[in-house]
C-alpha positions as CSV (number, residue, x, y, z in Angstrom):
1,X,178.3,-14.9,26.5
2,X,178.4,-18.2,27.9
3,X,177.3,-19.3,31.0
4,X,178.3,-22.0,33.7
5,X,175.9,-23.2,36.6
6,X,178.2,-23.2,39.7
7,X,176.8,-23.9,43.2
8,X,173.1,-22.8,42.2
9,X,173.5,-20.1,40.4
10,X,174.1,-19.1,36.1
11,X,177.4,-17.4,35.9
12,X,179.2,-15.6,32.8
13,X,182.3,-18.3,32.5
14,X,185.0,-15.6,33.4
15,X,183.0,-15.6,36.8
16,X,182.4,-19.3,37.0
17,X,185.3,-20.0,39.8
18,X,185.3,-21.9,43.3
19,X,187.3,-22.3,45.7
20,X,191.6,-22.9,45.9
21,X,190.9,-25.1,49.1
22,X,188.3,-27.3,47.1
23,X,188.4,-30.7,48.2
24,X,188.1,-31.5,44.4
25,X,191.2,-29.5,43.5
26,X,193.4,-30.8,46.5
27,X,192.5,-34.3,46.0
28,X,190.8,-35.1,43.0
29,X,187.7,-36.3,45.4
30,X,184.9,-35.9,43.2
31,X,182.7,-37.1,40.3
32,X,181.7,-36.4,36.6
33,X,179.6,-37.2,33.7
34,X,179.7,-35.6,30.3
35,X,176.3,-36.2,28.1
36,X,176.0,-35.5,24.7
37,X,173.3,-32.9,23.2
38,X,171.1,-33.5,20.2
39,X,168.6,-31.1,18.9
40,X,168.8,-29.4,22.2
41,X,168.0,-32.3,24.2
42,X,170.6,-34.5,26.3
43,X,170.6,-37.6,25.3
44,X,170.3,-40.3,28.0
45,X,170.1,-37.4,31.1
46,X,167.9,-39.5,33.9
47,X,170.7,-42.8,32.7
48,X,173.7,-40.1,33.5
49,X,171.8,-38.6,36.7
50,X,172.0,-42.2,37.8
51,X,175.7,-42.9,37.1
52,X,176.3,-39.9,38.7
53,X,174.6,-40.5,42.1
54,X,176.4,-44.1,41.9
55,X,179.8,-42.6,41.7
56,X,179.0,-40.2,44.4
57,X,177.8,-42.9,46.5
58,X,180.9,-45.1,45.9
59,X,183.4,-42.8,47.2
60,X,181.3,-41.3,50.3
61,X,179.7,-38.1,48.9
62,X,176.0,-37.9,49.9
63,X,173.4,-34.9,49.6
64,X,173.2,-35.0,45.6
65,X,170.0,-33.2,44.5
66,X,169.4,-35.2,41.4
67,X,166.2,-33.0,40.7
68,X,167.8,-29.4,40.8
69,X,170.6,-30.8,38.9
70,X,168.4,-32.2,36.2
71,X,166.6,-28.6,35.9
72,X,169.9,-27.0,35.7
73,X,171.1,-28.9,32.7
74,X,168.0,-28.2,30.7
75,X,168.3,-24.0,32.2
76,X,171.9,-24.0,30.7
77,X,171.0,-26.0,27.5
78,X,169.0,-23.4,26.3
79,X,170.2,-20.3,28.1
80,X,173.6,-21.2,25.7
81,X,171.4,-22.3,22.9
82,X,172.9,-25.2,22.7
83,X,171.4,-27.3,19.7
84,X,174.3,-29.9,19.4
85,X,177.3,-30.3,21.7
86,X,177.9,-31.5,25.2
87,X,177.7,-31.3,28.7
88,X,179.5,-31.8,31.6
89,X,178.8,-32.4,35.1
90,X,181.1,-32.0,37.9
91,X,180.8,-32.8,41.5
92,X,183.2,-32.3,44.5
93,X,183.7,-32.9,48.0
94,X,183.5,-28.7,48.6
95,X,186.0,-26.8,50.0
96,X,187.8,-29.1,52.6
97,X,191.4,-29.1,54.6
98,X,194.8,-29.5,52.8
99,X,194.6,-33.3,53.0
100,X,192.4,-36.0,52.4
101,X,189.8,-35.2,55.4
102,X,186.5,-34.2,54.5
103,X,185.3,-31.4,56.8
104,X,181.6,-32.1,56.1
105,X,181.4,-28.7,53.7
106,X,178.8,-28.8,51.2
107,X,179.3,-30.4,47.7
108,X,180.4,-28.2,45.0
109,X,178.3,-28.8,41.8
110,X,179.5,-27.2,38.5
111,X,177.6,-27.6,35.2
112,X,179.3,-26.5,31.7
113,X,178.4,-27.1,28.1
114,X,181.0,-27.2,25.1
115,X,181.0,-29.0,21.5
116,X,180.7,-32.4,20.5
117,X,182.8,-33.0,17.4
118,X,182.2,-36.3,16.0
119,X,184.9,-38.6,15.6
120,X,184.1,-39.9,11.9
121,X,187.7,-41.4,11.7
122,X,188.8,-44.5,12.7
123,X,190.8,-44.8,15.8
124,X,194.4,-46.1,16.5
125,X,194.6,-47.9,19.9
126,X,197.6,-48.0,21.8
127,X,197.6,-51.0,24.3
128,X,198.7,-49.9,27.8
129,X,201.6,-50.7,29.3
130,X,200.2,-50.3,32.7
131,X,197.2,-52.2,34.1
132,X,193.5,-51.2,35.4
133,X,193.1,-52.4,38.9
134,X,189.9,-54.5,39.1
135,X,189.8,-54.5,42.7
136,X,190.0,-50.6,43.4
137,X,188.0,-48.6,45.1
138,X,187.3,-46.6,42.2
139,X,186.8,-49.4,39.7
140,X,183.2,-48.9,37.9
141,X,182.7,-45.4,39.2
142,X,183.3,-41.9,37.1
143,X,185.8,-39.9,39.6
144,X,187.4,-36.9,38.5
145,X,190.7,-38.8,39.9
146,X,191.8,-39.0,36.1
147,X,195.6,-38.8,36.6
148,X,196.1,-42.3,35.7
149,X,194.6,-41.7,32.3
150,X,195.7,-38.5,31.3
151,X,199.1,-40.0,31.7
152,X,198.5,-43.1,30.0
153,X,196.7,-41.4,26.7
154,X,199.4,-38.8,26.6
155,X,201.7,-41.9,26.4
156,X,199.7,-43.5,23.7
157,X,199.2,-40.1,22.3
158,X,203.3,-40.1,21.8
159,X,203.3,-43.0,19.7
160,X,200.9,-41.4,17.4
161,X,197.4,-43.6,18.9
162,X,194.0,-41.8,19.5
163,X,193.3,-44.0,22.5
164,X,195.1,-46.2,25.2
165,X,193.5,-49.7,26.0
166,X,194.0,-51.1,29.3
167,X,193.7,-54.8,30.4
168,X,193.6,-55.6,33.9
169,X,195.6,-57.0,36.7
170,X,194.9,-60.8,35.9
171,X,195.9,-59.7,31.9
172,X,192.0,-59.6,30.8
173,X,190.8,-57.0,28.6
174,X,189.2,-53.9,30.0
175,X,188.5,-50.6,28.8
176,X,190.1,-47.3,27.2
177,X,190.7,-44.5,28.8
178,X,187.2,-42.5,28.0
179,X,186.0,-45.3,26.0
180,X,184.5,-49.2,26.2
181,X,185.9,-51.6,23.9
182,X,184.1,-53.9,21.8
183,X,185.6,-56.7,20.0
184,X,184.2,-59.5,17.2
185,X,185.2,-62.5,17.2
186,X,183.4,-65.7,15.1
187,X,180.8,-63.2,14.0
188,X,179.9,-62.2,17.6
189,X,180.3,-59.4,19.4
190,X,181.7,-59.2,22.8
191,X,182.2,-56.6,25.3
192,X,184.2,-56.9,28.5
193,X,182.1,-57.3,31.7
194,X,181.9,-54.7,34.4
195,X,183.8,-56.8,36.6
196,X,187.0,-56.6,34.7
197,X,186.6,-52.9,36.2
198,X,185.3,-51.4,32.9
199,X,183.2,-48.0,33.4
200,X,179.6,-48.8,32.7
201,X,179.4,-46.6,29.6
202,X,176.3,-45.2,29.0
203,X,176.9,-45.9,25.0
204,X,178.0,-49.3,26.1
205,X,174.9,-50.0,28.2
206,X,172.3,-48.7,25.4
207,X,174.2,-51.1,22.8
208,X,174.3,-54.4,25.7
209,X,170.9,-53.8,26.4
210,X,169.6,-53.2,22.7
211,X,171.9,-54.8,20.6
212,X,173.0,-58.9,20.3
213,X,176.4,-58.4,22.4
214,X,177.6,-60.5,24.7
215,X,179.5,-60.0,27.6
216,X,182.4,-62.1,28.3
217,X,186.1,-61.7,29.5
218,X,189.2,-61.9,27.1
219,X,192.8,-62.0,27.6
220,X,194.3,-59.3,26.6
221,X,195.8,-60.9,23.6
222,X,192.8,-60.9,21.5
223,X,194.0,-57.7,20.4
224,X,196.8,-59.4,18.6
225,X,194.8,-63.0,17.2
226,X,193.9,-63.8,14.0
227,X,190.6,-64.6,15.4
228,X,189.8,-60.7,15.8
229,X,187.8,-60.1,13.0
230,X,186.5,-56.1,13.9
231,X,186.8,-54.1,17.5
232,X,185.3,-50.6,17.9
233,X,185.2,-47.9,20.7
234,X,182.2,-46.3,22.2
235,X,181.3,-43.6,24.7
236,X,179.0,-40.5,24.7
237,X,180.8,-38.3,22.5
238,X,182.2,-41.3,20.6
239,X,179.4,-43.0,20.0
240,X,180.4,-45.9,18.1
241,X,183.8,-45.6,16.0
242,X,185.8,-48.5,14.4
243,X,189.5,-49.3,15.0
244,X,192.0,-49.3,12.2
245,X,195.4,-49.9,14.2
246,X,196.1,-51.5,17.3
247,X,199.9,-50.7,18.3
248,X,200.1,-49.0,14.7
249,X,199.5,-52.2,13.4
250,X,196.6,-51.8,10.7
251,X,193.8,-53.7,10.7
252,X,192.1,-54.9,7.2
253,X,188.8,-53.4,6.0
254,X,187.9,-51.4,8.9
255,X,184.9,-50.4,10.1
256,X,183.9,-53.9,9.0
257,X,179.9,-54.5,8.6
258,X,179.2,-55.5,11.7
259,X,180.8,-52.4,13.1
260,X,178.7,-50.4,10.9
261,X,175.7,-52.0,11.5
262,X,175.8,-51.4,15.1
263,X,176.9,-47.8,14.7
264,X,173.8,-47.2,12.3
265,X,171.8,-49.1,15.0
266,X,172.9,-46.6,17.6
267,X,172.0,-43.3,15.7
268,X,168.4,-44.9,15.2
269,X,168.4,-45.0,19.2
270,X,169.3,-41.9,19.3
271,X,167.0,-40.4,16.7
272,X,163.8,-43.0,19.1
273,X,165.1,-40.8,22.3
274,X,164.6,-37.3,20.6
275,X,161.4,-38.5,19.5
276,X,160.4,-39.4,23.4
């Protein structure tokens, strides 16, 4: 039977429950992380926990016990015999009132595991008609308030796309609903800076730190420009995924050589992390 970690205890999946008055359910008051598991090892766990804490602090949730969560992640992976899969860590404001006020309840912490399905085929993207607000209180935070992403992705999927790409309020390229975007122009790889409102993805950050990548603002229209040579998405589950279509228009020769080089480099990074 699959186990889930709920507020300090391992319980069987059918018994994994929280209150219907939990502030995460009532208002979307919470944060989360999803990380890949390779050969039984959670990749970049320390980075994910640091971002979890940053997101929690950003919305005013305090009191996270990161050591306890780290131990629980390892324990759950072993208990569920996860060799290759994913882990989802969710932290909410806990039981509260039927409104926006927090009443000081203890945080709810839920950790669950699931399969990680590699995305080996190129992605079709649809450019969103709605902007990402780079000045939002939630900008750059990974919160469970995901309705904007869910609605925009459903709209894109209705147009036969796999991912939706947002610009921001000043018309610059930002990010996907659950991914970061990279573009290749004149042989150089670029990704939007975090000031664009994009989330600092763990895969994005690893690639930026270890490969020749420039962070620079580009107008959203770059996706339609003849200067665009290649583009790809990154996330903890996607890893590096090339883009084959933009708004149903097919790009030629994708994945391109630079995308393939970045993807191979990231696989090498994973292998090195697993050896530590």
